[in-house]
All heavy atoms as TSV, in Angstrom:
chain	resi	resn	atom	element	x	y	z
A	1	MET	N	N	0.865	-1.168	0.018
A	1	MET	CA	C	0.021	0.005	0.006
A	1	MET	C	C	0.897	1.261	0.011
A	1	MET	O	O	1.866	1.328	0.766
A	1	MET	CB	C	-0.885	-0.002	1.262
A	1	MET	CG	C	-1.831	1.091	1.307
A	1	MET	SD	S	-2.973	0.827	2.664
A	1	MET	CE	C	-3.925	2.273	2.557
A	2	HIS	N	N	0.580	2.134	-0.850
A	2	HIS	CA	C	1.328	3.357	-0.988
A	2	HIS	C	C	0.956	4.356	0.158
A	2	HIS	O	O	-0.112	4.298	0.685
A	2	HIS	CB	C	1.134	4.030	-2.347
A	2	HIS	CG	C	1.569	3.207	-3.471
A	2	HIS	ND1	N	2.934	2.925	-3.690
A	2	HIS	CD2	C	0.945	2.516	-4.451
A	2	HIS	CE1	C	3.038	2.177	-4.751
A	2	HIS	NE2	N	1.802	1.893	-5.233
A	3	GLY	N	N	1.897	5.274	0.366
A	3	GLY	CA	C	1.643	6.290	1.405
A	3	GLY	C	C	0.623	7.317	0.914
A	3	GLY	O	O	0.259	7.384	-0.256
A	4	ALA	N	N	0.152	8.151	1.788
A	4	ALA	CA	C	-0.838	9.144	1.484
A	4	ALA	C	C	-0.179	10.284	0.669
A	4	ALA	O	O	1.005	10.571	0.792
A	4	ALA	CB	C	-1.405	9.758	2.740
A	5	SER	N	N	-0.980	10.901	-0.178
A	5	SER	CA	C	-0.470	11.995	-1.008
A	5	SER	C	C	-0.282	13.243	-0.142
A	5	SER	O	O	-1.008	13.423	0.864
A	5	SER	CB	C	-1.491	12.287	-2.095
A	5	SER	OG	O	-1.066	13.413	-2.853
A	6	ALA	N	N	0.631	14.111	-0.518
A	6	ALA	CA	C	0.912	15.312	0.272
A	6	ALA	C	C	-0.189	16.370	0.132
A	6	ALA	O	O	-0.307	17.202	0.991
A	6	ALA	CB	C	2.207	15.882	-0.143
A	7	HIS	N	N	-0.944	16.264	-0.924
A	7	HIS	CA	C	-2.055	17.207	-1.167
A	7	HIS	C	C	-3.125	16.605	-2.001
A	7	HIS	O	O	-2.956	15.550	-2.617
A	7	HIS	CB	C	-1.523	18.467	-1.844
A	7	HIS	CG	C	-0.821	18.154	-3.146
A	7	HIS	ND1	N	-1.451	17.913	-4.309
A	7	HIS	CD2	C	0.538	18.022	-3.457
A	7	HIS	CE1	C	-0.574	17.624	-5.276
A	7	HIS	NE2	N	0.588	17.698	-4.780
A	8	ARG	N	N	-4.244	17.236	-2.049
A	8	ARG	CA	C	-5.394	16.718	-2.822
A	8	ARG	C	C	-5.234	17.257	-4.286
A	8	ARG	O	O	-4.873	18.378	-4.443
A	8	ARG	CB	C	-6.726	17.239	-2.299
A	8	ARG	CG	C	-7.057	16.597	-0.964
A	8	ARG	CD	C	-8.262	17.278	-0.351
A	8	ARG	NE	N	-8.635	16.675	0.898
A	8	ARG	CZ	C	-8.075	16.926	2.044
A	8	ARG	NH1	N	-7.058	17.830	2.103
A	8	ARG	NH2	N	-8.525	16.318	3.159
A	9	LYS	N	N	-5.576	16.416	-5.257
A	9	LYS	CA	C	-5.420	16.835	-6.661
A	9	LYS	C	C	-6.576	17.750	-7.087
A	9	LYS	O	O	-6.387	18.549	-8.013
A	9	LYS	CB	C	-5.292	15.581	-7.562
A	9	LYS	CG	C	-4.011	14.845	-7.321
A	9	LYS	CD	C	-3.859	13.768	-8.335
A	9	LYS	CE	C	-2.532	13.026	-8.148
A	9	LYS	NZ	N	-2.315	11.974	-9.138
A	10	LEU	N	N	-7.719	17.525	-6.581
A	10	LEU	CA	C	-8.896	18.363	-6.856
A	10	LEU	C	C	-9.319	18.350	-8.307
A	10	LEU	O	O	-9.917	19.291	-8.858
A	10	LEU	CB	C	-8.698	19.840	-6.389
A	10	LEU	CG	C	-8.444	20.028	-4.926
A	10	LEU	CD1	C	-8.163	21.475	-4.633
A	10	LEU	CD2	C	-9.557	19.492	-4.078
A	11	ASN	N	N	-8.873	17.261	-9.003
A	11	ASN	CA	C	-9.227	17.082	-10.442
A	11	ASN	C	C	-8.761	18.273	-11.305
A	11	ASN	O	O	-9.446	18.677	-12.248
A	11	ASN	CB	C	-10.724	16.901	-10.626
A	11	ASN	CG	C	-11.061	16.171	-11.910
A	11	ASN	OD1	O	-10.201	15.476	-12.488
A	11	ASN	ND2	N	-12.277	16.344	-12.356
A	12	MET	N	N	-7.538	18.802	-11.022
A	12	MET	CA	C	-6.969	19.916	-11.758
A	12	MET	C	C	-5.478	19.678	-12.035
A	12	MET	O	O	-4.892	18.879	-11.337
A	12	MET	CB	C	-7.085	21.217	-10.970
A	12	MET	CG	C	-8.377	21.641	-10.538
A	12	MET	SD	S	-8.236	23.115	-9.542
A	12	MET	CE	C	-9.831	23.120	-8.780
A	13	THR	N	N	-4.931	20.355	-12.992
A	13	THR	CA	C	-3.510	20.280	-13.207
A	13	THR	C	C	-2.832	21.064	-12.021
A	13	THR	O	O	-3.503	21.857	-11.374
A	13	THR	CB	C	-3.076	20.943	-14.527
A	13	THR	OG1	O	-3.442	22.247	-14.551
A	13	THR	CG2	C	-3.706	20.150	-15.691
A	14	SER	N	N	-1.570	20.912	-11.830
A	14	SER	CA	C	-0.894	21.481	-10.667
A	14	SER	C	C	-0.900	23.027	-10.805
A	14	SER	O	O	-1.071	23.722	-9.788
A	14	SER	CB	C	0.510	20.983	-10.517
A	14	SER	OG	O	1.239	21.262	-11.729
A	15	ALA	N	N	-0.792	23.556	-12.006
A	15	ALA	CA	C	-0.762	25.003	-12.199
A	15	ALA	C	C	-2.103	25.628	-11.874
A	15	ALA	O	O	-2.189	26.630	-11.133
A	15	ALA	CB	C	-0.330	25.347	-13.585
A	16	VAL	N	N	-3.135	25.007	-12.346
A	16	VAL	CA	C	-4.513	25.490	-12.100
A	16	VAL	C	C	-4.835	25.392	-10.635
A	16	VAL	O	O	-5.399	26.270	-10.021
A	16	VAL	CB	C	-5.523	24.751	-12.987
A	16	VAL	CG1	C	-6.978	25.199	-12.609
A	16	VAL	CG2	C	-5.260	25.020	-14.435
A	17	ARG	N	N	-4.464	24.267	-10.031
A	17	ARG	CA	C	-4.720	24.018	-8.615
A	17	ARG	C	C	-4.039	25.102	-7.739
A	17	ARG	O	O	-4.659	25.689	-6.838
A	17	ARG	CB	C	-4.262	22.654	-8.169
A	17	ARG	CG	C	-4.536	22.295	-6.765
A	17	ARG	CD	C	-4.171	20.842	-6.492
A	17	ARG	NE	N	-2.860	20.484	-6.813
A	17	ARG	CZ	C	-2.534	19.641	-7.832
A	17	ARG	NH1	N	-3.455	19.047	-8.468
A	17	ARG	NH2	N	-1.252	19.368	-8.114
A	18	ARG	N	N	-2.810	25.446	-8.073
A	18	ARG	CA	C	-2.057	26.484	-7.358
A	18	ARG	C	C	-2.749	27.822	-7.465
A	18	ARG	O	O	-2.898	28.545	-6.515
A	18	ARG	CB	C	-0.620	26.520	-7.870
A	18	ARG	CG	C	0.288	27.459	-7.085
A	18	ARG	CD	C	1.755	27.314	-7.478
A	18	ARG	NE	N	1.961	27.224	-8.937
A	18	ARG	CZ	C	2.499	26.151	-9.528
A	18	ARG	NH1	N	2.851	25.130	-8.820
A	18	ARG	NH2	N	2.684	26.176	-10.822
A	19	LEU	N	N	-3.222	28.167	-8.688
A	19	LEU	CA	C	-3.888	29.459	-8.921
A	19	LEU	C	C	-5.204	29.492	-8.142
A	19	LEU	O	O	-5.522	30.529	-7.513
A	19	LEU	CB	C	-4.140	29.688	-10.377
A	19	LEU	CG	C	-2.901	29.978	-11.199
A	19	LEU	CD1	C	-3.235	30.056	-12.655
A	19	LEU	CD2	C	-2.243	31.250	-10.755
A	20	VAL	N	N	-6.012	28.444	-8.154
A	20	VAL	CA	C	-7.305	28.405	-7.510
A	20	VAL	C	C	-7.088	28.555	-5.970
A	20	VAL	O	O	-7.788	29.387	-5.337
A	20	VAL	CB	C	-8.076	27.102	-7.851
A	20	VAL	CG1	C	-9.225	26.924	-6.916
A	20	VAL	CG2	C	-8.509	27.141	-9.257
A	21	LEU	N	N	-6.124	27.818	-5.454
A	21	LEU	CA	C	-5.914	27.871	-4.008
A	21	LEU	C	C	-5.335	29.240	-3.596
A	21	LEU	O	O	-5.624	29.769	-2.498
A	21	LEU	CB	C	-4.990	26.738	-3.560
A	21	LEU	CG	C	-5.624	25.374	-3.609
A	21	LEU	CD1	C	-4.574	24.280	-3.295
A	21	LEU	CD2	C	-6.773	25.244	-2.697
A	22	ARG	N	N	-4.518	29.855	-4.455
A	22	ARG	CA	C	-3.979	31.174	-4.161
A	22	ARG	C	C	-5.115	32.215	-4.163
A	22	ARG	O	O	-5.174	33.093	-3.251
A	22	ARG	CB	C	-2.952	31.592	-5.199
A	22	ARG	CG	C	-2.376	32.964	-4.969
A	22	ARG	CD	C	-1.330	33.393	-5.969
A	22	ARG	NE	N	-0.137	32.616	-5.729
A	22	ARG	CZ	C	1.000	32.780	-6.444
A	22	ARG	NH1	N	0.970	33.568	-7.462
A	22	ARG	NH2	N	2.063	32.071	-6.144
A	23	ASN	N	N	-6.032	32.108	-5.080
A	23	ASN	CA	C	-7.175	33.031	-5.109
A	23	ASN	C	C	-8.113	32.829	-3.890
A	23	ASN	O	O	-8.570	33.802	-3.310
A	23	ASN	CB	C	-7.984	32.909	-6.394
A	23	ASN	CG	C	-7.256	33.493	-7.595
A	23	ASN	OD1	O	-6.379	34.411	-7.449
A	23	ASN	ND2	N	-7.496	32.972	-8.746
A	24	LEU	N	N	-8.348	31.565	-3.558
A	24	LEU	CA	C	-9.174	31.281	-2.404
A	24	LEU	C	C	-8.507	31.811	-1.106
A	24	LEU	O	O	-9.223	32.347	-0.243
A	24	LEU	CB	C	-9.425	29.792	-2.314
A	24	LEU	CG	C	-10.400	29.195	-3.302
A	24	LEU	CD1	C	-10.393	27.650	-3.218
A	24	LEU	CD2	C	-11.804	29.757	-3.176
A	25	THR	N	N	-7.242	31.614	-0.996
A	25	THR	CA	C	-6.530	32.105	0.192
A	25	THR	C	C	-6.657	33.648	0.341
A	25	THR	O	O	-6.919	34.146	1.363
A	25	THR	CB	C	-5.027	31.681	0.103
A	25	THR	OG1	O	-4.932	30.301	0.034
A	25	THR	CG2	C	-4.275	32.153	1.333
A	26	THR	N	N	-6.381	34.310	-0.801
A	26	THR	CA	C	-6.518	35.763	-0.815
A	26	THR	C	C	-7.912	36.208	-0.418
A	26	THR	O	O	-8.056	37.144	0.420
A	26	THR	CB	C	-6.114	36.308	-2.223
A	26	THR	OG1	O	-4.858	35.820	-2.556
A	26	THR	CG2	C	-6.185	37.805	-2.214
A	27	ASP	N	N	-8.899	35.607	-1.001
A	27	ASP	CA	C	-10.278	35.988	-0.722
A	27	ASP	C	C	-10.627	35.678	0.739
A	27	ASP	O	O	-11.350	36.509	1.378
A	27	ASP	CB	C	-11.197	35.265	-1.624
A	27	ASP	CG	C	-11.220	35.792	-3.007
A	27	ASP	OD1	O	-10.596	36.878	-3.256
A	27	ASP	OD2	O	-11.772	35.109	-3.940
A	28	LEU	N	N	-10.167	34.563	1.294
A	28	LEU	CA	C	-10.489	34.252	2.700
A	28	LEU	C	C	-9.860	35.251	3.638
A	28	LEU	O	O	-10.487	35.757	4.590
A	28	LEU	CB	C	-10.025	32.822	3.023
A	28	LEU	CG	C	-10.235	32.383	4.409
A	28	LEU	CD1	C	-11.794	32.346	4.721
A	28	LEU	CD2	C	-9.629	30.994	4.637
A	29	ILE	N	N	-8.647	35.641	3.373
A	29	ILE	CA	C	-7.942	36.610	4.232
A	29	ILE	C	C	-8.626	38.010	4.064
A	29	ILE	O	O	-8.836	38.697	5.020
A	29	ILE	CB	C	-6.471	36.681	3.876
A	29	ILE	CG1	C	-5.798	35.337	4.367
A	29	ILE	CG2	C	-5.784	37.817	4.563
A	29	ILE	CD1	C	-4.386	35.164	3.922
A	30	LYS	N	N	-8.975	38.307	2.840
A	30	LYS	CA	C	-9.573	39.673	2.576
A	30	LYS	C	C	-10.995	39.757	3.153
A	30	LYS	O	O	-11.346	40.767	3.787
A	30	LYS	CB	C	-9.594	39.910	1.072
A	30	LYS	CG	C	-9.963	41.329	0.720
A	30	LYS	CD	C	-10.149	41.504	-0.784
A	30	LYS	CE	C	-8.765	41.578	-1.429
A	30	LYS	NZ	N	-8.837	41.849	-2.863
A	31	TYR	N	N	-11.837	38.774	2.922
A	31	TYR	CA	C	-13.272	38.859	3.277
A	31	TYR	C	C	-13.649	38.078	4.554
A	31	TYR	O	O	-14.723	38.276	5.062
A	31	TYR	CB	C	-14.109	38.382	2.138
A	31	TYR	CG	C	-13.862	39.212	0.895
A	31	TYR	CD1	C	-13.342	38.649	-0.262
A	31	TYR	CD2	C	-14.160	40.570	0.837
A	31	TYR	CE1	C	-13.112	39.396	-1.433
A	31	TYR	CE2	C	-13.924	41.380	-0.290
A	31	TYR	CZ	C	-13.403	40.745	-1.385
A	31	TYR	OH	O	-13.098	41.503	-2.556
A	32	GLY	N	N	-12.818	37.141	4.969
A	32	GLY	CA	C	-13.110	36.437	6.256
A	32	GLY	C	C	-13.929	35.196	6.112
A	32	GLY	O	O	-13.959	34.396	7.016
A	33	ARG	N	N	-14.587	34.977	4.967
A	33	ARG	CA	C	-15.375	33.759	4.768
A	33	ARG	C	C	-15.538	33.527	3.291
A	33	ARG	O	O	-15.380	34.397	2.475
A	33	ARG	CB	C	-16.726	33.860	5.472
A	33	ARG	CG	C	-17.753	34.662	4.726
A	33	ARG	CD	C	-19.075	34.741	5.525
A	33	ARG	NE	N	-19.358	33.586	6.332
A	33	ARG	CZ	C	-20.442	33.426	7.064
A	33	ARG	NH1	N	-21.349	34.394	7.074
A	33	ARG	NH2	N	-20.644	32.377	7.722
A	34	LEU	N	N	-15.787	32.247	2.981
A	34	LEU	CA	C	-15.897	31.787	1.607
A	34	LEU	C	C	-17.030	30.747	1.440
A	34	LEU	O	O	-17.400	30.149	2.428
A	34	LEU	CB	C	-14.574	31.021	1.186
A	34	LEU	CG	C	-13.334	31.780	0.927
A	34	LEU	CD1	C	-12.223	30.775	0.632
A	34	LEU	CD2	C	-13.493	32.700	-0.219
A	35	GLU	N	N	-17.455	30.594	0.248
A	35	GLU	CA	C	-18.368	29.521	-0.074
A	35	GLU	C	C	-17.716	28.699	-1.176
A	35	GLU	O	O	-17.534	29.136	-2.260
A	35	GLU	CB	C	-19.735	30.072	-0.585
A	35	GLU	CG	C	-20.807	29.005	-0.754
A	35	GLU	CD	C	-22.140	29.633	-1.026
A	35	GLU	OE1	O	-22.416	30.723	-0.488
A	35	GLU	OE2	O	-22.884	29.053	-1.839
A	36	THR	N	N	-17.325	27.467	-0.798
A	36	THR	CA	C	-16.597	26.609	-1.735
A	36	THR	C	C	-16.876	25.143	-1.425
A	36	THR	O	O	-17.694	24.846	-0.466
A	36	THR	CB	C	-15.067	26.907	-1.644
A	36	THR	OG1	O	-14.392	26.139	-2.668
A	36	THR	CG2	C	-14.478	26.543	-0.271
A	37	THR	N	N	-16.293	24.255	-2.077
A	37	THR	CA	C	-16.525	22.797	-1.915
A	37	THR	C	C	-15.728	22.347	-0.693
A	37	THR	O	O	-14.768	22.981	-0.238
A	37	THR	CB	C	-16.116	21.999	-3.118
A	37	THR	OG1	O	-14.702	22.154	-3.331
A	37	THR	CG2	C	-16.861	22.455	-4.341
A	38	VAL	N	N	-16.115	21.236	-0.085
A	38	VAL	CA	C	-15.477	20.735	1.072
A	38	VAL	C	C	-14.025	20.322	0.813
A	38	VAL	O	O	-13.170	20.678	1.595
A	38	VAL	CB	C	-16.276	19.534	1.684
A	38	VAL	CG1	C	-15.550	18.877	2.809
A	38	VAL	CG2	C	-17.666	20.034	2.165
A	39	PRO	N	N	-13.715	19.574	-0.286
A	39	PRO	CA	C	-12.321	19.234	-0.517
A	39	PRO	C	C	-11.444	20.454	-0.742
A	39	PRO	O	O	-10.310	20.481	-0.194
A	39	PRO	CB	C	-12.374	18.372	-1.791
A	39	PRO	CG	C	-13.697	17.830	-1.840
A	39	PRO	CD	C	-14.579	18.893	-1.227
A	40	ARG	N	N	-11.928	21.472	-1.389
A	40	ARG	CA	C	-11.164	22.708	-1.587
A	40	ARG	C	C	-10.934	23.387	-0.195
A	40	ARG	O	O	-9.851	23.886	0.042
A	40	ARG	CB	C	-11.857	23.645	-2.520
A	40	ARG	CG	C	-11.712	23.259	-3.947
A	40	ARG	CD	C	-12.308	24.257	-4.872
A	40	ARG	NE	N	-12.351	23.846	-6.255
A	40	ARG	CZ	C	-12.830	24.504	-7.241
A	40	ARG	NH1	N	-13.406	25.675	-7.023
A	40	ARG	NH2	N	-12.757	24.006	-8.430
A	41	ALA	N	N	-11.947	23.392	0.604
A	41	ALA	CA	C	-11.806	24.021	1.902
A	41	ALA	C	C	-10.801	23.329	2.776
A	41	ALA	O	O	-10.026	23.933	3.487
A	41	ALA	CB	C	-13.179	24.111	2.587
A	42	LYS	N	N	-10.814	21.982	2.718
A	42	LYS	CA	C	-9.876	21.187	3.541
A	42	LYS	C	C	-8.426	21.443	3.067
A	42	LYS	O	O	-7.548	21.559	3.924
A	42	LYS	CB	C	-10.207	19.705	3.437
A	42	LYS	CG	C	-11.458	19.369	4.220
A	42	LYS	CD	C	-11.715	17.827	4.189
A	42	LYS	CE	C	-12.857	17.448	4.997
A	42	LYS	NZ	N	-13.086	15.986	4.949
A	43	GLU	N	N	-8.228	21.596	1.820
A	43	GLU	CA	C	-6.910	21.863	1.263
A	43	GLU	C	C	-6.475	23.289	1.579
A	43	GLU	O	O	-5.358	23.600	1.894
A	43	GLU	CB	C	-6.840	21.593	-0.234
A	43	GLU	CG	C	-5.501	21.649	-0.832
A	43	GLU	CD	C	-4.558	20.519	-0.327
A	43	GLU	OE1	O	-5.064	19.480	0.118
A	43	GLU	OE2	O	-3.347	20.725	-0.438
A	44	LEU	N	N	-7.446	24.211	1.487
A	44	LEU	CA	C	-7.213	25.639	1.759
A	44	LEU	C	C	-6.834	25.808	3.229
A	44	LEU	O	O	-5.987	26.677	3.507
A	44	LEU	CB	C	-8.479	26.428	1.444
A	44	LEU	CG	C	-8.439	27.911	1.631
A	44	LEU	CD1	C	-7.410	28.553	0.691
A	44	LEU	CD2	C	-9.783	28.512	1.391
A	45	ARG	N	N	-7.446	25.053	4.141
A	45	ARG	CA	C	-7.235	25.173	5.530
A	45	ARG	C	C	-5.723	24.963	5.845
A	45	ARG	O	O	-5.142	25.662	6.656
A	45	ARG	CB	C	-8.075	24.210	6.339
A	45	ARG	CG	C	-7.854	24.312	7.828
A	45	ARG	CD	C	-8.857	23.437	8.576
A	45	ARG	NE	N	-9.010	22.152	7.976
A	45	ARG	CZ	C	-10.009	21.305	8.236
A	45	ARG	NH1	N	-10.959	21.655	9.007
A	45	ARG	NH2	N	-10.035	20.129	7.626
A	46	ARG	N	N	-5.072	23.986	5.197
A	46	ARG	CA	C	-3.657	23.717	5.379
A	46	ARG	C	C	-2.840	24.916	4.988
A	46	ARG	O	O	-1.881	25.269	5.736
A	46	ARG	CB	C	-3.197	22.533	4.517
A	46	ARG	CG	C	-3.834	21.186	4.912
A	46	ARG	CD	C	-3.420	20.094	3.949
A	46	ARG	NE	N	-1.987	19.925	3.910
A	46	ARG	CZ	C	-1.254	19.929	2.830
A	46	ARG	NH1	N	-1.811	20.089	1.651
A	46	ARG	NH2	N	0.092	19.764	2.874
A	47	LEU	N	N	-3.126	25.588	3.864
A	47	LEU	CA	C	-2.351	26.721	3.419
A	47	LEU	C	C	-2.565	27.927	4.341
A	47	LEU	O	O	-1.606	28.655	4.620
A	47	LEU	CB	C	-2.751	27.044	1.973
A	47	LEU	CG	C	-2.444	25.961	0.964
A	47	LEU	CD1	C	-3.061	26.331	-0.418
A	47	LEU	CD2	C	-0.968	25.714	0.828
A	48	VAL	N	N	-3.785	28.216	4.658
A	48	VAL	CA	C	-4.077	29.385	5.465
A	48	VAL	C	C	-3.519	29.283	6.862
A	48	VAL	O	O	-3.012	30.275	7.366
A	48	VAL	CB	C	-5.637	29.610	5.500
A	48	VAL	CG1	C	-5.965	30.765	6.468
A	48	VAL	CG2	C	-6.157	29.961	4.134
A	49	ASP	N	N	-3.463	28.100	7.479
A	49	ASP	CA	C	-2.884	27.894	8.736
A	49	ASP	C	C	-1.429	28.222	8.694
A	49	ASP	O	O	-0.834	28.892	9.599
A	49	ASP	CB	C	-3.100	26.476	9.259
A	49	ASP	CG	C	-4.471	26.261	9.761
A	49	ASP	OD1	O	-5.229	27.215	9.973
A	49	ASP	OD2	O	-4.833	25.052	9.909
A	50	LYS	N	N	-0.732	27.837	7.616
A	50	LYS	CA	C	0.690	28.184	7.455
A	50	LYS	C	C	0.912	29.654	7.321
A	50	LYS	O	O	1.833	30.238	7.873
A	50	LYS	CB	C	1.260	27.465	6.304
A	50	LYS	CG	C	1.399	25.986	6.446
A	50	LYS	CD	C	1.949	25.272	5.246
A	50	LYS	CE	C	1.961	23.780	5.421
A	50	LYS	NZ	N	2.425	23.054	4.210
A	51	MET	N	N	-0.021	30.313	6.575
A	51	MET	CA	C	0.046	31.805	6.348
A	51	MET	C	C	-0.119	32.524	7.676
A	51	MET	O	O	0.611	33.499	7.967
A	51	MET	CB	C	-0.980	32.298	5.346
A	51	MET	CG	C	-0.844	31.733	3.983
A	51	MET	SD	S	0.526	32.605	3.227
A	51	MET	CE	C	0.508	31.859	1.622
A	52	ILE	N	N	-1.055	32.108	8.457
A	52	ILE	CA	C	-1.321	32.756	9.742
A	52	ILE	C	C	-0.096	32.587	10.687
A	52	ILE	O	O	0.320	33.543	11.315
A	52	ILE	CB	C	-2.602	32.173	10.379
A	52	ILE	CG1	C	-3.804	32.612	9.592
A	52	ILE	CG2	C	-2.753	32.626	11.844
A	52	ILE	CD1	C	-5.115	31.955	9.956
A	53	THR	N	N	0.490	31.406	10.680
A	53	THR	CA	C	1.675	31.190	11.515
A	53	THR	C	C	2.818	32.081	11.095
A	53	THR	O	O	3.520	32.693	11.927
A	53	THR	CB	C	2.094	29.709	11.478
A	53	THR	OG1	O	1.020	28.898	11.855
A	53	THR	CG2	C	3.287	29.430	12.316
A	54	LEU	N	N	3.043	32.177	9.810
A	54	LEU	CA	C	4.082	33.077	9.267
A	54	LEU	C	C	3.782	34.517	9.642
A	54	LEU	O	O	4.689	35.271	9.976
A	54	LEU	CB	C	4.225	32.901	7.788
A	54	LEU	CG	C	4.821	31.587	7.276
A	54	LEU	CD1	C	4.773	31.538	5.748
A	54	LEU	CD2	C	6.204	31.385	7.769
A	55	GLY	N	N	2.544	34.929	9.551
A	55	GLY	CA	C	2.157	36.291	9.876
A	55	GLY	C	C	2.357	36.624	11.358
A	55	GLY	O	O	2.703	37.715	11.702
A	56	LYS	N	N	2.165	35.644	12.214
A	56	LYS	CA	C	2.325	35.878	13.632
A	56	LYS	C	C	3.768	36.113	14.016
A	56	LYS	O	O	4.088	36.965	14.820
A	56	LYS	CB	C	1.820	34.661	14.475
A	56	LYS	CG	C	0.277	34.603	14.551
A	56	LYS	CD	C	-0.116	33.398	15.351
A	56	LYS	CE	C	-1.600	33.271	15.495
A	56	LYS	NZ	N	-2.004	32.091	16.289
A	57	ARG	N	N	4.682	35.363	13.342
A	57	ARG	CA	C	6.101	35.563	13.619
A	57	ARG	C	C	6.535	36.859	13.043
A	57	ARG	O	O	7.244	37.677	13.709
A	57	ARG	CB	C	6.919	34.422	13.014
A	57	ARG	CG	C	6.746	33.169	13.824
A	57	ARG	CD	C	7.739	32.116	13.422
A	57	ARG	NE	N	7.559	31.752	11.999
A	57	ARG	CZ	C	8.055	30.689	11.479
A	57	ARG	NH1	N	8.792	29.864	12.173
A	57	ARG	NH2	N	7.807	30.315	10.171
A	58	GLY	N	N	6.161	37.201	11.791
A	58	GLY	CA	C	6.357	38.541	11.231
A	58	GLY	C	C	7.776	38.946	10.884
A	58	GLY	O	O	8.003	40.144	10.781
A	59	THR	N	N	8.733	38.066	10.769
A	59	THR	CA	C	10.093	38.470	10.375
A	59	THR	C	C	10.064	38.779	8.918
A	59	THR	O	O	9.129	38.526	8.158
A	59	THR	CB	C	11.089	37.332	10.680
A	59	THR	OG1	O	10.770	36.209	9.805
A	59	THR	CG2	C	11.065	36.911	12.177
A	60	VAL	N	N	11.133	39.405	8.454
A	60	VAL	CA	C	11.260	39.771	7.050
A	60	VAL	C	C	11.229	38.512	6.188
A	60	VAL	O	O	10.567	38.471	5.144
A	60	VAL	CB	C	12.592	40.546	6.798
A	60	VAL	CG1	C	12.797	40.814	5.334
A	60	VAL	CG2	C	12.551	41.819	7.583
A	61	HIS	N	N	11.889	37.453	6.629
A	61	HIS	CA	C	11.870	36.197	5.866
A	61	HIS	C	C	10.467	35.614	5.718
A	61	HIS	O	O	10.064	35.172	4.653
A	61	HIS	CB	C	12.815	35.195	6.511
A	61	HIS	CG	C	12.854	33.849	5.814
A	61	HIS	ND1	N	13.415	33.670	4.628
A	61	HIS	CD2	C	12.353	32.631	6.225
A	61	HIS	CE1	C	13.269	32.384	4.252
A	61	HIS	NE2	N	12.651	31.726	5.231
A	62	ASP	N	N	9.693	35.711	6.818
A	62	ASP	CA	C	8.325	35.207	6.778
A	62	ASP	C	C	7.479	36.013	5.855
A	62	ASP	O	O	6.684	35.458	5.101
A	62	ASP	CB	C	7.702	35.273	8.172
A	62	ASP	CG	C	8.387	34.269	9.107
A	62	ASP	OD1	O	8.883	33.217	8.634
A	62	ASP	OD2	O	8.416	34.480	10.344
A	63	ARG	N	N	7.657	37.340	5.812
A	63	ARG	CA	C	6.835	38.205	4.875
A	63	ARG	C	C	7.200	37.838	3.454
A	63	ARG	O	O	6.296	37.816	2.601
A	63	ARG	CB	C	7.182	39.671	5.194
A	63	ARG	CG	C	6.300	40.122	6.331
A	63	ARG	CD	C	6.430	41.657	6.487
A	63	ARG	NE	N	7.172	41.834	7.760
A	63	ARG	CZ	C	8.056	42.736	7.961
A	63	ARG	NH1	N	8.442	43.559	7.004
A	63	ARG	NH2	N	8.689	42.828	9.158
A	64	HIS	N	N	8.465	37.543	3.126
A	64	HIS	CA	C	8.820	37.173	1.779
A	64	HIS	C	C	8.189	35.810	1.390
A	64	HIS	O	O	7.771	35.663	0.268
A	64	HIS	CB	C	10.363	37.086	1.649
A	64	HIS	CG	C	11.008	38.399	1.612
A	64	HIS	ND1	N	11.285	39.099	0.472
A	64	HIS	CD2	C	11.476	39.246	2.609
A	64	HIS	CE1	C	11.902	40.255	0.715
A	64	HIS	NE2	N	11.992	40.343	2.029
A	65	GLN	N	N	8.139	34.889	2.358
A	65	GLN	CA	C	7.523	33.639	2.065
A	65	GLN	C	C	6.040	33.753	1.807
A	65	GLN	O	O	5.494	33.119	0.936
A	65	GLN	CB	C	7.752	32.654	3.243
A	65	GLN	CG	C	9.137	32.057	3.225
A	65	GLN	CD	C	9.252	31.012	4.289
A	65	GLN	OE1	O	8.764	31.122	5.401
A	65	GLN	NE2	N	9.928	29.927	3.921
A	66	ILE	N	N	5.378	34.650	2.527
A	66	ILE	CA	C	3.922	34.881	2.333
A	66	ILE	C	C	3.700	35.493	0.922
A	66	ILE	O	O	2.732	35.117	0.251
A	66	ILE	CB	C	3.356	35.789	3.446
A	66	ILE	CG1	C	3.365	35.061	4.726
A	66	ILE	CG2	C	1.948	36.301	3.099
A	66	ILE	CD1	C	2.990	35.913	5.923
A	67	GLU	N	N	4.544	36.398	0.481
A	67	GLU	CA	C	4.340	37.015	-0.780
A	67	GLU	C	C	4.631	36.115	-1.925
A	67	GLU	O	O	4.137	36.303	-3.016
A	67	GLU	CB	C	5.220	38.287	-0.902
A	67	GLU	CG	C	4.802	39.382	0.045
A	67	GLU	CD	C	5.805	40.531	0.056
A	67	GLU	OE1	O	6.787	40.481	-0.675
A	67	GLU	OE2	O	5.604	41.486	0.845
A	68	ALA	N	N	5.487	35.089	-1.765
A	68	ALA	CA	C	5.858	34.192	-2.820
A	68	ALA	C	C	4.771	33.249	-3.229
A	68	ALA	O	O	3.797	33.021	-2.577
A	68	ALA	CB	C	7.049	33.350	-2.386
């Protein structure tokens, strides 16, 4: 049995998936709530938690990582 995947594919190519999740992350931070599918929300939660952690530390390196 193979190990679990690091992320959900969401039936998209990697480039499209990255763009969709980036837009969802931006909208969630900007507006505070979203209406989306459950798999997208579960994948988005992983990314947003990392962004919040980086924002709390607030070093220059963390800000560069958030912008990237």
